[in-house]
DRENFI-180536 format. One record per residue: residue in one letter; x, y, z of N, C-alpha, C in turn. Coordinates in pm, whole numbers, plus 50000, padded with zeros to 5 digits. Layout:
<rs>
aXYZXYZXYZ ...
</rs>
This chain:
<rs>
m471274976250651470564965250559472104955750504 a471734947550497473034936650386473244941450252 s473854941450199474514944750093474514930949982 v474194934449856475104920349816475954927849648 a477054925449669478514928449567478154920749449 p477784929049297477664918349202478704911549164 n477644898249131479384889649049479694890948956 s481024889348975482114894948834481834889548703 g480624879848695479854873148585479034881048549 d478584894248627476964896048591477234911648509 v476434915748432476954922548344476404935048470 p477484945848483477344956748537476574965148487 e475684974348620474264982948594474744993748618 t474015002348584473695015148585472145021848645 y472155032448684470775038148694470195047848633 g469285048648549468425059548503468715069648570 e467865078748491466955093948546465955087848572 n465075076148592464295070148622464305063848776 g465365060348781465615051948878465645037448834 i465545034948729465135022248662467105014948638 n467375000348671468294994648644468434995348469 t469495001248420469474998148306471184988948274 p470764981048143472334974848118473534984848141 k474564982648153475604986048121476874976148061 e477484987447910478174979647838479454970747933 l479584960247880480334949447950482464956547955 d482524955448097483604960248119484464944348122 a485534943948034486584931848069487384933848164 g487614940048250488394942948400487794938248517 v486564941148517485894936848570485744922148568 l485474919148434484884903348425486174897948421 f487624897248392488354889648412489394892748503 v489554904948573490424903148706489884904748853 l488504914248853487934913649009486824903849023 k487354889949062486034878549059485834878549195 s484644879649220483544879449373484234861549464 r485004857749500485094844649501485884845249604 g486294853349679486804849049840486474851049930 s486714843750044486484844150184486854860250290 w486394861750394486804869550469488724866850478 l488964852250454490014851550518491384851350437 h490344852150250491184854450181491484870250191 c490734875250184490534892650231491834897950297 g491274893850435492984892850505494044889050450 y494174876550404495574875050333495874886650227 q494744889650119495394907850058495524913150061 l494934917650214495134928350269496374930550364 t496634920950401498194915250489499644914950368 t498964914050247500354910950129500254926550133 a499234933650076498914954550007499644958750144 i499504959750260500274963750355501764962750413 v501554952650435502844944750543504044945250415 a504104951150299505234948950216506804956450290 p507484951050199509154954350232508684971650307 a508004979650266508424995250299508394997250353 l508074988150486507964989450646509674992950729 l510294984550551512114986750603512645000250659 s511375009750616512025023450655511145031350784 l510765019050854510375024550980511725026051094 p512285024051098513755028451178514285044151143 f514245043051007514665055450965513765070350998 a512365068550979511015072651020511265079551206 f512075066151287511965069251427512985076051454 g514275080651372515595081251381514705098751358 l514005100651254513525115151292512925124651336 l511625109551465511255114651584511295113551701 g512265102251734512705099051834511775090351888 w512315079351990511235071952089509825073652060 v509535086152129508445091152168507365091852123 g507785097951992507405105851888507325099251749 g507935087351783507705077051678506485065851715 v506525060451826505775048151898503885059451862 v504735071051933502855078251911502335078451777 c503055082451669502715084951529502665073551508 l503365057551486503115046751452501715044151553 t501225044651629500355039251682499245048351647 m499055057051624498105064651567497465065851388 a498975062551301498785058551152497925048151197 a498105036651309497515022951276495825025451300 l495595033251412494355034251470493575040651391 v494085052451269493535060051193493015050051100 t494495045751033493795034850891492875024850906 f492915018651002492005009151044490945019451044 y490365026751133489165029551097488855039250967 s489775040650890489555050550760489145036350690 y489575021250687489295016550595488325008850596 n487845010950729486415003950750485485013950717 l485775031950726485005032850668484235034050476 l485845031150436486095031650308485255017450292 s485195008250323484624996150300483104992350324 l482315002850438480915007850475480635017350303 v481485025050262481075028950155480755024850053 l482055011749985481615005149892480954998049866 d480334991549967479224982149983477754989349985 h478105004350051476625006550014476815008049888 n477555013449767477645016549622477575006149535 a477414994949583477924982249531475934978749534 q475224983549606473994982649556473614990549460 l474435003349381473985009449284475035007749199 g475684996049135476014990949064477444997749063 k478335005149194479125010849155480055003349270 r480874990149173481664984549284483514987849344 q483374996549197484864999649194485065015049265 l485885022049311486325033549362486285045149269 r486645041049113486455047649020485175053749011 d483835042349022482945044848973482635054649098 i482675049549192481935057449342482975075349326 l483865075549286485095092849268483815102149163 v483545088749038482675101648949481415102649033 y481015097149097479495097949159479425104549242 l480615107449362480795117749415481495128749409 l482915127549378483875136049348484665139749239 a484945126149160485785124449029487595129449054 l487725128349163489335128949213490465120349198 q489715109249287491245096949272492045090149207 a490605087649026491405077348962492295081548925 k492805090348894494335096548838495055095448958 w495025095549088495735095949150495925080849231 e495285073249194495495060449165496105046049094 f495885057148927496345048048836497565057248833 t498205064648916499585069848853500445067249035 t499875064949111500725064349257500875048349276 l500055042949241500155028149291501265017149198 p501405018749082502745010148953503885014449032 l504025023149086505935025949086505755020649264 r504655022649320504705019249440504545006749489 g503945000149379504054983149382504974978049332 n506034983749240507194977149154508194987749215 f508154986749342509284998049382510444978949378 g511734979949316512474974149306511924956849305 s511114960349178510234947349121510994939149018 p511674927149033512214919848983511294911548855 d509804912748879508964901148821508584914148689 a509294913048587508824922548442507974911248401 c508184901448400507724886748284506594884748332 i505984886448440504104881848462503534891648362 g502364883448293501584887548200500114884248210 t500054870848291498784864048278497404869148397 n496714863948371495644863148495496254852948590 a496284841648504496504829448567497964830948657 i498654842148672499714838948796498834844948895 f497734853548898497234858849039496604849449072 p495954839849058494794828649111495754817349183 l497434815749096498314809949177498634809749302 l498964825349296499424828849464498194827849523 k496834835949470495704838049570495464823649631 a495614809149578495734800849602496894795049743 h497944805049712498944798449844498744815049935 q498014818449947497984833750008498744827550194 p498404818150207498504812950384500314811350386 h500654807050279501854807350221502724815550235 l502074829950172502334841750170502754849450272 l501514842550341501454853050494502814847150569 v503054834050539503884830950619505134834650604 l505864838450468506514846650402506914858850468 c505824864250500505574878550525506354883050691 l506014872750774505794871550893507924860050921 a508214852450774509514852550777510594864950743 y510384869850654511294882750640511214891950735 c510394897650830509974903750950510814899251038 a510984889351071510894878651135513054881051194 c513054878551052515104878451023515164892551004 t514894901650982515434913250984515444918251128 t513564916151218513794919551351515124912651421 a515234896851411516234891351470517734897451439 g518044903751343519304905351289519514920151320 a518684927251331519004941351472519274940851574 i518544927351647519144922351768520384917051764 y520684913251648521914900451658522824912851666 i522874923851559523934938051568523834945451650 g523034946251727522604958051867523414947951967 y524094935052003524144930152116525534923652065 s525944923551937527234922751850528494932251908 k529834927351862530984936751949531034944551808 k530534943951694530414951451561529184958351544 a528454960351708527444969551697528094984451704 p526994992751576527465007051550527385011651691 m527985029451679527475035551831526065042451769 k525335042151901523725043851911523885058051923 e523415069551876522485081451914520785079051895 y520255079651982519175084452020518215098851986 s519145107651926518575122651961518045127451803 v516735134951831516135134851677517065144851578 t517235139351462518235140951383517415158851326 g518405165751284518405180151211518345192051365 v518195200951303518225217951415517935222451335 g516265236151412515555245051360514455237351244 i514875247151155514065239850993513925225750959 n515355221850997515575206850954514845196650999 c515085201851139514115186451239512705190551212 i512375200751233510305208051162510085197051019 f510775202150908510735192750811511225180750787 g512175173750905511875159350915511075153150987 i510945161251036509205152251148508355151151028 f507855163250960506845158650873507095147350751 n508405147650716509155136550614508725121350707 a508785122250835508905101750889507385106050855 i506815114250906504915113150935504915110650750 s504995111050660504705112250544505225094450529 i506295091950584506705079650562506175068650656 i505525068650742504475064150828503665061150743 a503105070950687501635068550641501865061050496 t502995063450450503115053850308503275038850325 t503855036150467503885022150526502725016650535 y501805023750593500665019850646499515018150507 g499935025750410498715031950290498375014550242 s497575017450184497055007250082495935009649988 e496115012949897495075021449825494525010449693 i494294997249772493634989849661492534986449750 i492494992449845490914985149886489754978349834 p489204988749762488204988149643488234972449587 e489944973949528489774958849419489844946249551 i490234946449675490784939249689488834932949742 q488484941049810486574940349842485764932949763 a486304941749612485764932949509485524914949465 t486954911649555487354901549520486634892849633 i486024895449709484914888349795483634884649722 a483334871749787482134866549743480794867449797 a480224877649780478354878449824478024872149955 p477654873250031477424890450084479044893250133 v479064902450117480614910650181480454918750319 t479064918250378479054925550512479804919950597 g480414927650665481134920850782482704913650778 k483134909450636484064900850580485234909650605 m484874921050521485884930650525486294936650647 f485594938350784486044939750895487004926750961 k486344917150928487414905750981488354900550903 g488344904550787489674904150702491054915050769 l490134924550824491184941350831491314935051016 l490754926751076491214919251174492304915651193 v492264903151060493864893251049494524907950984 c494634909850893495664923750872496394925350984 y495444939251110496184944651157496764939751265 a496444923651304497094917951391498464914451340 v498814910651249499844910451165500554924751170 v499784932751134500634946751113501014952551225 i500564949851378500894952451487502224943951530 s502494934651533503624926751544504474932551456 t504654930751391505454932651244505864948751290 f505384957951216505504972251212506424977751316 f506124973051477506534975351611507794970851608 s507844956751559509284943851616510174952151532 i510124957551411510674962551327511184975951357 a509974982851377510774996051375511534999851550 i511474990951591511814994951776512964987851775 s513034972351713514664966051683515474974351637 g514874982851509515794984651392516294999851477 y515495008551525515915018351564517105019651684 w516975009151792517145001651915518904995751859 a519274992451755519984988151673520474997251656 f520575009151592521225017351502521015034951550 g519715036651619519365050351641519005058451492 n519435066751518519485074651435520415078151294 q521235067651320521735065851179520965054051094 s519945050351112518925040851012519045045750905 q519215031850797519345037450665517955040450573 g517085045750455516425041250466515525030250460 s516595019950421515955007650455516845002150543 i516494992450638517154991050750517964979950692 l517854972750618519084960950577520184971850530 q519944980050445521524986150432522194988250565 n521964986350646522574988950782523174973350843 f522634968350763523124953750770524724952950719 m524644958150645526304960650574527144974850582 v528464966150677529544984250610530874979950567 d530684986450486532074991550395531744980650321 g531024969950293530964959750205531444946950265 k531334949150419531434933950492529664933350551 p529244923750586527514923750681528124919550785 l527684926350857527484925751045526734914151060 v525934903151001525494893151057526124884250973 p525474870950973526234860950853525724861550756 r526354854050645526214860350531524964852650468 g525254845450537523974831350463523114835750572 f522714844750661521294848550734521004862950666 l521744868550560521804881550492521134876150372 l521944863750319521244862950188519754858650235 m519314849050331517874848450314517174857850336 t517414867550455516774874250456516034891250317 n517384887650272517454893050139516044889250039 a516254871650046515874863149986514404864849984 f513774864350133512094863050153512024878750094 t513074889650127512154900650062511984900649984 l512314903149890512924894149727511434889949689 l510974878349744509794875149716508874883449800 r508504888049841507604891549941507324907649854 v508284912549804508154919549639506924916249558 i507534904949533507074900549391505464897849404 a505344891449564503774890549562503114904649608 v504084920749651503484926849665503234936549536 v504174930249436503164938149334502534930749234 l501944918249264500634911749211499554915249287 t499914921449369498514928949425498484942149378 y499374950449387499054963249350498814961749182 l499074954849163498914955748969497314954348946 q496524951949071495224948349011494474962148984 p494554977349003493844978348951494474987348758 t495634984648772495904986048651495804977048568 n495904963848588495004953348557493994953048449 v493014959648568491874966148547491694971748433 v492354983848419492504994448353492674985348184 i494274976848236494594969848049493834962548020 e492614953948112491934946748042490654957047970 c489954966548058489104972247982489534980547867 k490914984947855491324990247727491814984847598 f492154971547659492634959147528491734951547532 a491664943747632490034934047573489044932447553 n488424918947494487514918947471486534913647558 p485664915947599484584907747705484054896447628 k484114902347503482444889547454483544880247423 k484824873947429485944867447405486504857947525 d486374844747524486714841547646488594843247713 q488034846147843489834852347899490594847147865 f490884834347829491964830147804492044828847632 s491514829547524491494831147399492724840147366 i493194840647259494524843647205494054859647170 r493254860447136492604879747132492804884847263 n492674881347367492864886347493494184884247596 v494814872247555495984864847637496894874147573 v497034875447403498204884047323498354898647412 p497564904947393497584924847445498014921047587 r497074911847663497384913447794498724910947842 l499424898447745500994896947798501714907647744 i501534913047644501954924347585502434938047691 f501004944547661500734954547793501294952447913 r500554942347997501194939548142502214937148137 s503254930648057504694930448062505614941748034 l504844949347946505384965047920505314973448071 f504354973348104503694982348207504774982348314 v505484967148363505764965248464507294965148422 v507794963348268509164963948304509504983448264 i508584992148248508845002348242508455010148390 a507635006848473507325007248587508895007148708 t509634993248665510534986748729511774994948698 l511944996248599513385006648539512985017848614 l512005023048621512185038148656512095038848821 a511475024448857512205021148980513675020249049 a513885015348951515655008948986516765021848959 m516045033348851516525049748861516065051148945 l515155054149037515245063349143516165058849279 p517005069249332517985063649439517175068649536 f517825066549701517685071649780516305064349800 f515595049449872514795047249939513895056049977 g514345061950070513855068850205513105082350141 d513645089850030513265100849978511955096649918 i511905086749839510865084449735509305083749861 m510005076949942508875069350037508295078250133 v509015094750121508925100750153507975111550052 l508015114449971507205115949837505705109649832 f505775097749802504945090449812503675095849890 g504205094250050503325105850151501995113750185 p502795124350104501475136350093501035133349919 f501625128049871501295131649721500415118849679 g500135105349793499285094049721498415088649821 c499385087549960498825078850056497805085250158 i498035093950195497675103850271496335109250208 p496035112450110494315113450071494065105550025 l494665094350024494155080249965493205072550086 d494265074350196493915065050318493695076550427 f494095087550447494025097550578492575102850504 i491945107750385491435120850358490145113050298 l490345111550160489495109950088488215097450205 p488225091650242487605080250300486425087150406 m487605095850465486515104650584485445117250476 i485965120550378485005124350299483355113950218 f484245106750185483025101150114482095095150231 y482805089650349481525085250432480635096950497 n480795105950462480245119750520479475123950418 v479585124650303478765122750170478165113550146 t478395107050156477625093650110476195088050274 f476875091250346475705082050511475285096750534 k475965108250470475145122750588475015123750669 p475975117250784475585119750942475705129450985 s474265131051095474195148551105475105154251179 k475575168451148476225175551190476705178651364 k475765172751435475675170751542476655157451627 s476475148851551477275138851575478635142351581 i479375131251662480615130951663481605121051556 i481135113351496481025105851418481545116451275 f480445124151224480805136451135481865143551185 w482545147551252483475159851345484855153051320 g484605143651383485845131051424486275130251264 n485435124951159485815126051025486455137550986 t485715150051012486025161150963487715169851040 f487425163551146488995168651215489565158351135 i489965146451145491125137051048491255140950907 a490115149050877490425149650704491275159450732 t491005173250840491365187850795492695180850829 i493155174850888494365177151009495755164250911 s494995157750844495445151150727496185157850600 t494915167050626495165177250487496345187550514 v496415191450602497645200150641498805190950652 l498835181650667500465171950723500795166850561 s499445166650454499815162550360500305177950269 l500075187950324500465198250218501825203850258 v501995198450374503745206350405504285191550405 g504165178950448505005171750348505145169050230 a503965177350164504845172650039505895185950015 v505475198150055506775208650036508075200350087 a507775194550195508965191450327510085179550150 s508875168650146509535162850038510415162449938 v509725171549869510475178949753511975189349804 r511515193949906512605202249998513645189849988 q513485178650050514555169850093515095162149980 i514415158749895515005158249725515815166249693 v515415179749685516255188749619517665194949689 l517635186649866518905189349907519685179949872 d519315166949854519765152149858519845150549715 a519935159549600519935158549419521355155449434 k522265163849458523755165049458524565150649472 t524065143549552524455129249564523625120549489 y523115121149457522185113449362522945111449251 r522845096049223523555086149110522045076449046 l521695077748942521145071048865521505056748888 f520395044448891520965031648904521805027549064 a521455035749168522745033549265522565018549352 n523635017949355523185000249421523375002949559 m521815002949605521575001249767521894988049815 
</rs>
């Protein structure tokens, strides 16, 4: 049965013990941030913005820890699992929208009460990593960028194309570095390196704001999320594989945490300086777009806490606290992100503690708990298998990521010029 997501302008409802709808207190976060007006194409643009982020510049580094075969296999498997996982999560959200639980935090309270803390703590740093846009404070910015989402998609393709072209140029140039494609590390270092690489790939595919994106789709939402995911993953496959393969081919296991670091040797660019400047500019603009997308869950919380839903969205009463708290939040998150050195190590840390649980484990559990498929069915055991394997990867990856940070701590330098 097709479900209709409640419009953001409607008063959310809850269900009492007798099953009768009862009015729920107005939620400024839903009213002012999650407006259900988008089409499936807008959904695809937002998903692409959230997933095809500059974090994918770490994929050649992950390939260096896995090798050619391991890298391609893990990248392919992660694409298949996340596409499947996000579809399951979309179905769960669609089902719970009928109960007035349109956001993941509501579903979590309803099912497990686990993810709200993770979402609030892991998204800001991931979205704001290296972000310069501490001045963004009002809701007017996001609709403006939403209206230009096709241009943002072009921007996404532009910085990926520039990075790929730059890697190929360097690989064929006389200045090309020596290439070695053997897996880095020996013994226990190699094993932990493999789990670190899996964590990096999981983080790259991660999109912890699926509920917020789906909440912006105009009713009825059935099928629109799937079409949006098809648009998104068409871009994902073309960009992820092109950067991972070209970067690893050009630099081998010497690939840095961000492949753009390999474009400079001893302060001298290996590509034309203007080309490098253009690539960095595209990447910087892409970071700003990603930040605006990933700030949605945080903005919902801020609006819910400090805005008055009975006042106009752009009234002085709501604009002033919005400007203060959003700007303060972005400034703090940006400062922390700039302080943290070694982009690759931070990517490794986000995987087991945030992205793997949110994107590889919980959607499987949510689907099995919500729809209760037969325990003899393939989908039940398939979900159980994926959740179990992902849990093991998350636990070992957590140990590996902390271990790597401890090993690299002696060379850490705050506010390092990366």
